[in-house]
C-alpha positions in Angstrom: -25.8 21.8 4.5 -28.1 24.6 3.0 -25.1 27.7 3.5 -25.7 30.1 0.7 -23.1 32.0 -0.4 -22.4 35.7 0.4 -23.0 38.1 -2.4 -19.7 40.2 -2.1 -19.9 43.1 -2.4 -16.4 45.6 -2.6 -14.1 42.9 -3.4 -10.3 43.1 -4.5 -7.9 40.1 -5.3 -5.1 40.7 -3.5 -2.7 37.8 -4.0 -2.7 34.7 -6.5 0.2 32.3 -6.4 0.6 28.3 -7.1 1.4 25.9 -3.9 3.4 23.1 -5.9 3.9 19.8 -4.4 6.6 19.1 -1.8 8.8 18.1 -4.3 8.5 21.7 -5.8 8.1 24.0 -4.3 8.1 22.3 -0.3 4.9 22.2 2.4 2.3 24.4 3.2 2.7 25.9 6.6 0.3 27.7 9.3 -0.9 31.1 8.3 -4.1 33.1 8.8 -5.6 35.6 6.4 -7.3 38.6 6.8 -9.3 38.5 3.7 -11.0 35.6 2.1 -8.8 32.6 0.5 -10.3 30.3 -2.7 -7.5 27.2 -3.0 -8.2 25.3 -6.1 -7.3 21.3 -6.7 -4.8 21.0 -9.9 -4.7 17.9 -9.3 -5.5 14.8 -12.0 -7.9 11.7 -11.0 -6.0 10.0 -8.4 -3.8 12.7 -6.8 -5.0 14.0 -3.5 -4.2 17.7 -1.4 -5.7 17.3 1.5 -6.1 21.2 3.6 -6.4 21.6 7.0 -7.8 24.3 9.4 -7.8 24.7 13.5 -11.5 23.4 12.7 -11.1 20.1 11.1 -8.8 18.3 7.6 -10.9 18.1 4.0 -10.1 16.8 0.9 -9.8 19.2 -2.4 -11.3 17.3 -4.8 -10.0 16.9 -8.5 -11.1 19.9 -10.1 -12.4 21.4 -6.8 -12.1 23.9 -4.7 -12.7 25.3 -0.5 -12.9 28.4 0.1 -12.3 29.9 3.6 -14.0 33.0 5.7 -10.6 35.8 6.8 -9.0 34.8 10.0 -9.8 31.1 9.7 -5.4 29.5 10.4 -5.1 26.4 7.5 -2.3 24.8 5.9 -2.0 22.2 3.3 -0.1 19.1 4.5 -0.7 16.6 2.4 -0.2 18.3 -1.5 0.4 15.6 -4.7 -0.4 17.9 -7.3 -0.4 22.0 -7.1 -3.4 24.1 -5.9 -4.3 27.7 -6.9 -4.6 29.6 -4.2 -6.6 33.2 -4.5 -6.7 35.8 -1.6 -9.8 38.3 -1.8 -11.4 41.2 0.3 -14.5 41.4 0.8 -17.7 43.8 2.7 -19.0 40.5 3.7 -18.0 38.6 7.5 -18.1 34.9 7.0 -18.4 32.3 9.6 -18.7 29.7 6.9 -16.3 27.4 4.7 -17.7 26.3 0.7 -16.8 23.3 -1.2 -16.9 23.1 -4.7 -16.7 19.4 -5.5 -16.4 20.4 -8.8 -15.3 23.5 -10.9 -13.7 22.0 -13.8 -15.6 21.5 -16.7 -18.2 23.9 -15.7 -17.7 28.7 -16.4 -16.3 29.5 -13.7 -13.0 26.8 -14.4 -13.3 28.8 -17.8 -13.1 32.2 -15.7 -10.2 31.0 -13.0 -8.3 30.5 -16.4 -8.7 33.6 -17.4 -7.9 35.0 -14.4 -4.8 33.7 -13.7 -3.4 33.8 -17.7 -0.4 35.9 -17.6 -2.6 38.3 -20.3 -4.9 39.4 -18.2 -4.5 43.5 -16.9 -5.2 44.4 -13.9 -8.1 46.3 -14.2 -10.0 43.3 -15.2 -8.9 41.0 -12.4 -11.6 42.9 -10.5 -14.7 42.0 -13.1 -13.6 38.1 -13.3 -13.3 37.2 -9.6 -16.4 39.3 -9.3 -18.3 37.2 -12.6 -16.3 33.7 -10.2 -17.6 34.2 -7.3 -21.2 34.4 -9.0 -21.1 31.5 -10.8 -19.8 30.1 -8.0 -22.4 30.9 -5.6 -24.9 28.3 -7.0 -22.7 25.2 -6.6 -21.0 25.8 -2.9 -21.9 23.7 -0.1 -21.9 25.0 3.2 -19.6 23.4 6.1 -20.0 25.8 9.2 -16.8 26.6 11.3 -17.4 24.1 14.4 -17.2 24.9 17.9 -13.9 22.7 19.4 -15.5 20.1 22.0 -15.1 21.0 25.5 -12.9 18.6 26.3 -10.4 20.9 24.4 -12.0 24.3 24.8 -8.3 24.5 26.7 -6.6 23.9 24.1 -8.6 26.0 21.9 -7.8 29.1 23.8 -3.8 28.2 23.8 -4.2 27.9 19.7 -5.3 31.8 19.5 -3.2 32.6 22.2 -0.3 31.4 19.6 -1.8 32.0 16.6 -2.6 36.0 17.7 1.3 36.1 19.5 3.1 34.0 17.1 5.6 36.7 16.8 6.6 37.7 20.3 8.8 35.8 22.6 7.1 32.6 24.1 8.1 29.8 25.9 6.5 27.2 27.4 6.9 28.0 31.2 4.8 31.3 30.6 2.6 29.7 28.4 1.9 27.7 31.5 1.4 30.1 33.3 -0.1 32.0 31.8 -3.3 28.9 31.2 -2.7 28.0 34.8 -1.5 24.5 33.8 1.8 21.8 34.6 4.3 21.7 31.5 2.7 17.7 30.7 -0.7 19.1 30.8 0.0 22.4 28.6 2.0 19.5 26.4 -0.7 16.4 26.8 -3.7 18.5 25.8 -2.7 20.6 23.6 -0.8 17.6 21.3 -4.5 15.5 21.4 -5.8 18.2 19.8 -3.9 19.8 17.3 -0.9 16.9 16.5 1.9 18.4 17.9 3.5 20.7 21.1 2.9 24.0 21.4 5.8 25.8 21.4 6.7 23.6 17.7 2.4 24.7 16.5 4.2 28.3 17.1 8.1 28.1 14.7 5.4 26.1 12.5 2.8 28.8 12.4 5.8 31.5 12.2 7.4 29.9 9.3 4.0 29.7 7.6 3.6 33.4 8.2 7.2 34.0 6.3 5.8 31.9 3.6 3.3 34.2 3.2 5.5 37.2 3.4 8.1 36.3 1.0 4.9 35.9 -1.5 3.1 38.7 -0.9 6.2 41.0 -0.1 9.9 41.6 -1.9 11.4 42.3 1.7 14.8 40.1 2.4 14.4 36.5 3.7 16.5 37.1 6.8 14.1 40.7 7.4 11.4 38.4 7.2 12.2 36.6 9.9 12.8 38.9 12.3 9.3 40.2 11.2 8.1 36.6 11.9 9.5 36.5 15.2 13.0 34.4 14.5 15.6 36.7 15.1 18.6 34.8 13.8 18.8 34.4 10.8 21.0 30.8 10.8 18.1 29.4 13.3 15.1 31.3 10.4 16.7 29.4 7.4 17.9 26.3 8.8 13.9 25.8 10.8 12.5 26.8 7.2 14.5 24.4 4.9 13.4 21.8 7.6 9.9 22.2 7.7 9.2 23.5 3.9 11.7 21.2 2.8 13.0 24.4 0.3 15.1 27.3 1.3 12.9 30.5 1.2 14.9 31.6 -1.6 14.3 28.6 -3.8 10.3 29.1 -2.3 10.3 32.3 -3.6 11.3 31.6 -7.0 9.3 28.2 -6.9 5.7 30.1 -5.9 6.1 32.5 -9.2 6.8 29.8 -11.5 3.0 28.3 -13.5 1.7 25.0 -13.7 1.7 23.6 -17.5 -1.8 21.7 -16.6 -3.4 25.0 -15.6 -2.5 26.0 -19.4 
């Protein structure tokens, strides 16, 4: 599909980190961002990274990348290798995802290395990001955000509501009353589309937002639990460890580590 990469204006890097394999840094759970999000695979041949959005599942090829427009909920449910994540704000509204089958070995890859280097000053990062996006533009393969199948339009409405109100006090009864369906129908139609019941998704969505806050703020883990709707600190810690695989404190430690293969 011929969808051109936007000519980004007023670009500003807002976050960069590495998402590590599960045995080191845990699972990366659903999160949405108001920024553009670029995932770059740091995998060797044979290693796999799968990005899942509410629209589709996509592999990120070794040495390749995927670029998501703002406000697309995403997760990495299956990671065998580290994945570099860059978030940036821009003046452009996004209507498509973009795939880059191979960045490694191109001038764009060298710019990525410079952008991620500890020796690169903060003032140099935005010019480097501008140059990176210009180098990537000719390699972009556009992937439109698919409209949901009509049979699953209700499930998509429920998903949008959960993504908007995940930090509120929500129950299955409140959802069924809001959308005027039975409990069994609510669970069946949501699970058929998204793979798990709505309340389980909401918990994962909360933990995904907690991961984002652990990466981007210095707030304590307990305070972050309250911000995402999990007031009981023990419950928050327990669910975070169960779903991510590591504690909130360990996750924050690991997310700042740099993998050798990027050097």
